[in-house]
N, C-alpha and C positions, 0 to 999 in steps of 0.2 A: 399595440400588439395586433389590433384588428386591421390596421392599415398596412401591415406587412404580409403580402401573400404567402411568403415562405413560412413564416411563423404560424399563419392561419392554417396552412396545409399540415404543418407539423402537429398542431393541436388537434386537427381533425383525425390524423392518423393515430395519435395517442388514444383518442376516445374510442376509435374503432378497435384498436388492439386490446383495449381494456374491457371491451364489451363482454367477452366470454371468459374473462379472467376471474381469479378467485375474489372473494368478497373483500379481502383486506385491501385490495387495490383501491377500493372506493370507500371503505368503511372506517378505517382508522383515522377519524377526524373528530374534532371536538365541536367546532362551530364553522360550518361551511354551507353556504347557500347553494341549493341545486338549481342549475340552469337547464331549462327544457331545450333539447335539441332533437333533430329529426333522425335519431339513430336508435336502434333497438339495443337492449342490454343483454339479450340472450343469443346474439349472433344471427338473428332472423332478419332478413331483408337488408344485409349489408350493402352499402353503396359501392363497395369495391368488387373486383372480380374474384376475390379469394373465396374458395369453397367454404361453406359454413360447417362448423363442427358440432352443430346442434344435436344431430343424431348420435354422434360419438359421445358427447357430453351426457345426454339423457340416458343412454344405455349404460355407460360406465358408472355414473353416479347412482342411478337407481339400483343397479346390481351390487355395487360395493356397499352402499348404505344398508341394503337389505341384509347382506351377509354379516356386516358389522353389528347390526341390530340384534340378529339372532344369537351370534356368538357372544356378543357383549352382555346381553341380558342373561343368558344362561351362565356364563362364566362368572361375571361379577355378582349376579344375584345369588348364586350358590356360595361364593366366597363371603359375601356380606352376611348371609344367613349363618354360616359357620362362625365367623368372627363375632357376631352379636350373641349367638348362643353360648359361646365360650368366653364371654367378656370377663369373667372372673379371673381368667388366666392372663390378664392384661399385662402389657409391657410397652415401652416407648415404641418399639418397632411395630407392635400390634396396633397402636394408635394411628401410625402413619398408614398402615395397610388398610385400616377401616376407612379412613378419610379418602384414600385413593380409590377404593372400591365404590364409595358413595359418589365421588366425582364422576367416575366412569358410568355408573348406573344412571345418574341424572342426565348425562349427555346422550347416551344411546336411547333413552326414552323419547328424545326429541327427533331422532333420525327418521322415524317413519313419516314425519311431516315433509322431510326433504325427499323421501322416496315418492310420496304422492305428487310433489311438485314436478319432479323430473319424469315420472310416468305420464303426467298430464302435459308433457312437452312444454314446460315453462309457464304453466298457468297456476297461479296461487289462489286458493279458495278458502283458506283457513283464517283470514283476518289479520289485521295489522299487528295485534299484540303477540300472537303466536309466531309471526314472522320475525319480530325483534328477539323474542326469547330463544327461538331456534338458532339464530345466528350467534347470539350471546353465549348460549350453553356450550357450543362447540369450542369456542376459544377460551372460555373459562376452564373447561376440562383440559384443553391442550396445555395451558401453562400451569394449572394445578398439578397435572401429572409430572411435568418437568421438575417443579419445585418439591413435590413430595418424594420423587425419586432421589433428588439431591439430599433431602433431609434424611432419607433412609440410608443413603451411602455414607453420610457423615456419622450417623449412629453406628453403623457397622464398623467404620474406620476407628472410632473411639473405643469400641468394644474390643477390637483386636490389637490395636497399636498402643492404646493407653488404658488397659483394663482396670487399673487401680483408680485412676481419675474418673473413669467412665461411671463407676458406681456413684460418685458424687455429682458429676456434671449432668448425666442423662437420667432424667426421671419422667414418670408418666405425666405429671403436671406440666413440666416444661415442654414435653412433646405436644400436649394439648394446646398450650399457648402458641407454639410454633405453627401448628395446624390452623389455629384461629387467625394468626397473622398472615399465613399464606392465602387463606380464603379471602380475607379482607383486601389484601393487596391485589390479588388476581381479579376479584370482582370489580374493584374500583378501576383498575387499569384497563379492564376490558369493557368498561361502560360505554365507550364510543360506539360499540356495536348495537347499543340500544337506541342510538340517535336517529337511525334511519330504518324505516320498515318497508312495507309494501308500497308500490307505486304503479300507476297505470301507464302502460306504454301505448301511445297512440298509433304507432306504425304497425305493430303486431296485433293491436287490439286485445292485449292480455294484461292481467294484473301480475306484476313481477315481484319476486322476493329472491334473496340470496344473490342479487346482482349489484354491481358497483354503481352508486349514484354518479351523476355526471356533473361536469363543470367545476371540478376541484383542481387545486393547485398541485401539480406533480411534485414541486419542490417540497411542499409540506408532507406529502405522502412518503417521499424518500427519507426525509428527516425522521418522521415517526417510525418508519420501518427500521432504520438503523438503531433508534432508541430501543424499540422492542426486541430487535435482534440481539443487542448487547445484554440488556437486562433480563430478557425472557429466555434466551437460549445460550449465548456464549458464556456468560458468567456461571450459570448453573452447570453447564457441561464441563467447563474447566475445573470447577469445584469437584465434580464427580471423578474426573480423570486424576486429579491430585489425590483424592481419597483412595482410589483404586491402586494408584502407584504405591502409596504407603501401605496398603493392605498386602499387596503382593510381596513387597520387600520384607514386611514383618513375617509373612508366612514362610518365605524362603530362608530367613535368618533364624528361625526357631530351632531350638535344640531337639534332639531325638525324642526326649521325653515329652516335650511340648507338642511335637508333631502327632502324638497319639490322639490328641484332641481333634480328630478329623472332622467332627461334626460342625464345629464353628468355621473352620477353614473351608470345608466343602460348601457350606451355605454361602459363604462370602464369594467363593469362585463362581458359584451358580448365579448369584445376584449380579456379579460383574458381567457375565456373559449375557444375561437377559436384558439388563439395563442398556448395555452398549448396543445390543441388537436392536432394541426399541429406538434408541437415538439414531443409529445409522440408517434404519429402514423407514422410520416414521417421522421423526422430528427434523433431522438434518436435511433430507431432500426438500422438505417443504420450505424451510427457512432460506436455504440456498436459492431455490427456484424463485421464491418471492422476491428476493433481492435482485436476482438477474432479470426478472420480469419488469420491475420498476425501472431498472437501467435500460432495458430494451425499449420501454415506452418513450424515452427521451431521444431515441435515435430517429433519423429521418431517411436513412438509406436502407431500411429493412425490405426484404423481398416477401412475396406472398407465402412462399414455402416456410420462411422463417416465422412468419406470423402464425401460421397454422400449427407448426411444431411447438411454438411457445404456448399457444392456447391449450394444446393437448397435454403438454407437460404440467400446466396448471391443474387440469382435471385429475391427472394421475397422482401428483404430489399431495393435493388436498385430500384425496381418498386415502392415501397412506397415512396422512396426519390423523385423520379420524379413526384409523385402524388401531391406534395406540390402545384403545379401550379393550381390544381383543388380546393384546400381549400382556397386560397387567396380571390377569389370573395366573399366568405362568410364573410370575414373580412371587405370588402368594404361595403357590404349591411347592415350587422347587427351592425357594430360598427364604420363605417366610419363617419367622422364628416359631418353631413348633406348630406350624399350620397343619402338617399331616398328623401330628400327635393330637391336635385339637379335633381334627376330623375323626380320628380313631376313638377319642374319648366321647365325642358326640354320638358315634355309632353305639358304643357300649352303653351310654346313658339311655339312648332310645331303645336299645335292645332290652336293657334291664327293666325299663318302664313297661314295655310290652309284656315281658315275662312276668313282672309283678302283677300286671293287670289280668293276664290269663290265669295266674295262680289264684288271684282273688275271685275270679269267676268260677274256677274249679271248686274252691272252698265254699263259695256261696251256693253252688249247685249241690254239693254233697250235704250241706246243712239243710237245704230245702228238702232233699230226698229223705234225710233222717226225720225231719219234722213230719213229712207225709207218712212215713212208716209208723211213727208214734201215734198219729191221728187214726190211722186205719186199725192199729192194734187196740 
């Protein structure tokens, strides 16, 4: 391979195109040795004449991750507090919502580290351990969200299409087992992101993180991408579509008396809209672009404008993928099983506690006043 100038040039182009690409371009590997090359990973000091997208990347990532951090912390933190405080009203759907909110919260707590990295223009100062954990958390959340949404869709499908069997098949214990299996599978399958952490780039003289390691087999990356694409996205998405098709058919075929139960049908329709919106805006663009990007790297006839456009699309789609943490609170509030009633009951319980406390203070004050009058008399 090294004796062929054409293949050497192709390999060089692949490395340059992958420089500012998303982390998965270099990180979905199990055992691959890194080879030092005289190329930067952040797009700095490219040997080609293509303009660098470093400024674009740093601005978009730092802004997007900052907004996602604020919205994700507020939305998921509030939802998690409500779900925990009303845990006695638990249901299988409630179990999935609780785990989804926890996944989102753990992810957004690592995003400030990414903000610092891109604000510092690609300089990592937080150590190797946090570099690995930050990369790992994003992809664990990505695929946990997909699988939890699929599980919630199946639960809603059984409740509407097979209501009698649903009472026997869907239980809280089985929902907890399903959540445990999802966490275990996702954490294990995302473990390659823990294999590579920070590294020092000699050309830019910076410590790098969230950048693709170099010297990897493109064929392996393509195969791993297709595997994760099918298992992590296509199969769950097809499952969700089948569930929603069954739900819509069941709702349309209901009798007039059954249609009066608008609450269940309304929650199902709202869930369909929110989940499909999340998939179409957040998950699908990322997986489609990632596949196109890896295919793009194998080409030798790419132009400079195509490279820049592909690199910018990587930045945009990865930001959208991380934004799924902001969309999930909509799912809790608008389609969650009794979420608004849980919020209402929580308000009443807090209000009654305050009223009870103020009443006790009033009684205690009146008793002390009476005791004072007795003493003075």
